[in-house]
N, C-alpha and C positions, 0 to 999 in steps of 0.2 A: 284688422286691416285698416289702414289710414283712409279717411273719408275725403279729405280735401288737401290740395296742395296750395302753395302760396298764391299763385296767379291763376287758378282755375280749378276744374273738377278732376279728381283722380280718375284716370282712364280716358279722359277726353283729349286725345292727342290732336284732333283737328280743330279744337278751340271753339266749337259751336255751342258749348255749355251743357251738352248732354253726352252720356256714354252710349254709343251706338255700335251696331255690328261692324260698321265701317271702321270705327276706332279699333275694335278688336282685330280686324284684318290688318290694319296698319301696324299694330303692335306685333302681330305674327310675322309680317314681312320684315320688320326691323330685327326681330329675334333671329330670323333666317339670314340676316345681313343682305337683304334685298332692297332696303329702304333706310336712308339715314334720317335721324331726327335732330332737331334743334335741341339745345339744352332744356328748354321749357317742355318740349314734347317728351324728351327722355324722362324728365321728372314726373310727368303725368302718366307715362307708360309703366313706370316701376310700381306696379300695384301692391307688391308685398314689401316694398321699402328696403330690399336687400342690396340695392345699388346696381343690379343687373336687370336687363330686359330679356325675359325668357318666354318660352311657349306657355309656361304657367301663368305669367302675367296676362298674356293674350286670352287664355281660357277664363281667367278671373274677370277680365273686361267683358268677354262674351256673356258670361253668367249675369253680370250687372246689366248688360244691354237687354237681355231677354226676360229679366225679372219683372213681373207685373208689380207696379207700386200702387 
């Protein structure tokens, strides 16, 4: 999995510098076509780098958010 994107942290779609549960929920809402992303948010949301934003990306972000570091 990619760790960083050009302008921020992979998975950090709200731009606060940290991947949180809120980011995962935003990615899930986008995957369900309930929320539109800017190009920068879409790049941050594509956790697996396949060019698509899916439920799997949201789950990956959720795992990152709840992982104790």
